[in-house]
C-alpha positions in Angstrom: -49.9 -22.2 -59.7 -51.5 -19.6 -57.2 -48.0 -18.4 -56.9 -46.8 -17.3 -60.2 -50.1 -15.2 -60.7 -48.8 -13.4 -57.3 -45.5 -13.0 -58.9 -46.9 -11.3 -61.8 -49.5 -9.1 -59.9 -46.3 -8.5 -58.1 -44.2 -7.1 -60.8 -47.0 -4.9 -62.0 -47.7 -3.0 -58.1 -44.1 -2.7 -57.4 -42.0 -1.3 -60.4 -38.4 -1.1 -60.8 -39.0 3.0 -59.4 -40.2 1.9 -55.8 -37.8 -0.9 -55.9 -34.7 1.2 -56.6 -35.9 3.6 -53.3 -36.4 0.4 -51.4 -33.0 -0.5 -52.1 -31.7 3.0 -52.1 -33.7 3.2 -48.4 -31.5 0.7 -47.4 -28.1 2.0 -48.6 -29.0 5.6 -47.1 -29.7 4.1 -43.7 -26.0 3.0 -43.9 -24.7 5.6 -44.5 -26.7 7.7 -42.6 -25.6 6.2 -39.6 -22.0 6.5 -40.7 -22.3 10.0 -41.2 -24.9 10.9 -38.5 -22.5 12.3 -36.0 -20.7 14.5 -38.7 -23.2 16.2 -40.5 -25.1 17.1 -37.1 -21.4 19.0 -36.0 -21.8 21.6 -37.3 -18.8 21.3 -40.2 -22.2 21.0 -42.6 -24.5 24.4 -43.8 -27.6 22.0 -44.1 -27.5 18.8 -42.2 -31.6 17.8 -43.7 -30.2 18.9 -47.6 -27.0 17.0 -47.0 -29.1 14.3 -45.7 -31.3 14.8 -48.3 -29.0 14.9 -51.4 -27.3 11.3 -49.7 -30.9 9.9 -50.0 -31.4 10.9 -53.1 -27.8 9.3 -55.0 -28.6 6.0 -52.7 -31.2 5.4 -54.6 -29.6 7.0 -57.5 -27.2 3.6 -56.9 -30.3 1.6 -55.9 -31.4 2.1 -60.0 -27.8 1.2 -61.1 -28.1 -2.3 -58.8 -31.2 -3.3 -60.2 -30.1 -1.9 -64.2 -26.4 -4.1 -63.6 -28.2 -7.4 -61.8 
């Protein structure tokens, strides 16, 4: 079946780390939307670094979700 080749090809071209980044991106989008006003209100010294660390934690959580699932 040609569809099985497509699925096997997708596994090769989309490694688990890429899948973790995609899952982490959607987690980050949700968290960024919730925390955006607080981060950019002036309470945080460097909101861009906070945003980057939040993205890193989200990707780590995405990888953990992939490992557990």
